[in-house]
C-alpha positions in Angstrom: 39.5 40.3 -48.6 39.8 37.7 -45.8 36.8 35.8 -44.6 36.6 34.0 -41.3 34.5 31.1 -40.5 31.7 32.0 -37.9 31.7 30.0 -34.7 29.5 27.0 -34.7 26.0 27.6 -33.4 25.5 26.7 -29.7 24.1 23.3 -29.2 20.8 23.4 -27.4 21.6 20.5 -25.2 24.9 22.0 -24.1 23.1 25.3 -23.5 20.5 23.6 -21.3 23.3 21.8 -19.3 25.1 25.1 -18.7 21.9 26.7 -17.6 20.9 23.9 -15.3 24.4 23.4 -13.7 24.8 27.2 -13.2 21.3 27.4 -11.6 22.0 24.5 -9.2 25.4 26.0 -8.2 23.6 29.4 -7.6 21.0 27.7 -5.5 23.7 25.9 -3.5 25.6 29.1 -3.0 22.4 30.9 -1.9 21.5 28.1 0.5 18.2 27.4 -1.3 19.4 23.9 -2.3 21.3 21.7 0.1 22.5 18.4 -1.3 21.6 15.3 0.7 24.4 13.0 2.0 23.7 10.6 -0.9 24.0 13.5 -3.4 27.3 14.6 -1.8 28.6 11.0 -2.0 27.5 10.8 -5.6 29.2 14.1 -6.4 32.4 12.9 -4.8 32.3 9.7 -6.8 31.8 11.5 -10.1 34.3 14.3 -9.3 37.0 11.6 -8.9 37.0 10.8 -12.6 37.1 12.6 -15.9 33.8 14.0 -17.2 33.4 11.6 -20.0 30.2 10.1 -21.3 31.1 6.6 -20.0 32.1 7.8 -16.5 29.0 10.0 -16.2 26.7 7.3 -17.5 28.1 4.8 -15.0 27.6 7.3 -12.2 24.0 8.0 -13.4 23.1 4.4 -13.1 24.0 4.4 -9.4 22.7 7.8 -8.5 19.7 8.4 -6.3 17.0 10.5 -8.0 17.8 14.2 -7.4 18.4 17.5 -9.1 22.1 16.8 -9.1 21.5 13.4 -10.8 19.4 15.1 -13.4 22.2 17.6 -14.2 24.8 14.8 -14.4 22.6 12.6 -16.6 22.3 15.6 -19.0 26.1 16.0 -18.8 26.5 12.4 -19.9 24.3 13.1 -22.9 26.3 16.2 -23.8 29.6 14.4 -23.4 28.3 11.7 -25.7 26.8 13.7 -28.5 28.0 17.3 -28.5 31.3 18.4 -30.1 34.0 19.3 -27.6 34.1 23.0 -28.6 30.4 23.4 -28.0 30.3 21.4 -24.8 33.3 23.0 -23.1 31.5 25.8 -21.2 28.7 23.5 -20.1 31.2 20.9 -18.8 33.1 23.6 -17.0 29.9 24.6 -15.2 29.4 20.9 -14.2 32.9 20.7 -12.9 32.4 23.9 -10.9 29.2 22.5 -9.4 30.9 19.3 -8.5 33.9 21.2 -6.9 31.4 23.2 -4.8 29.4 20.2 -3.6 32.4 17.9 -3.2 35.5 20.0 -2.8 38.7 18.3 -4.0 40.9 17.2 -1.1 
């Protein structure tokens, strides 16, 4: 009889990040949230780099208070503390949000 190891339980912080990033992207797509110019510039700056804890934290220190800044601060915490396999879906949701707000050139 072969046994398999069950997948690791979902990390609550990564789950919250996925939920928040997806909700903000949905609000953007629906037109119920429009980023300010400062938020767009922040998204462009963050999108230029890799979504690592160090890069996200550096961006968070310079970010104006906003819904986007809150999501990116949570992303920094996830990148810093959550195992890659548990953070992957959440970080993908963040990348999709950034690509929508600050489309790559």
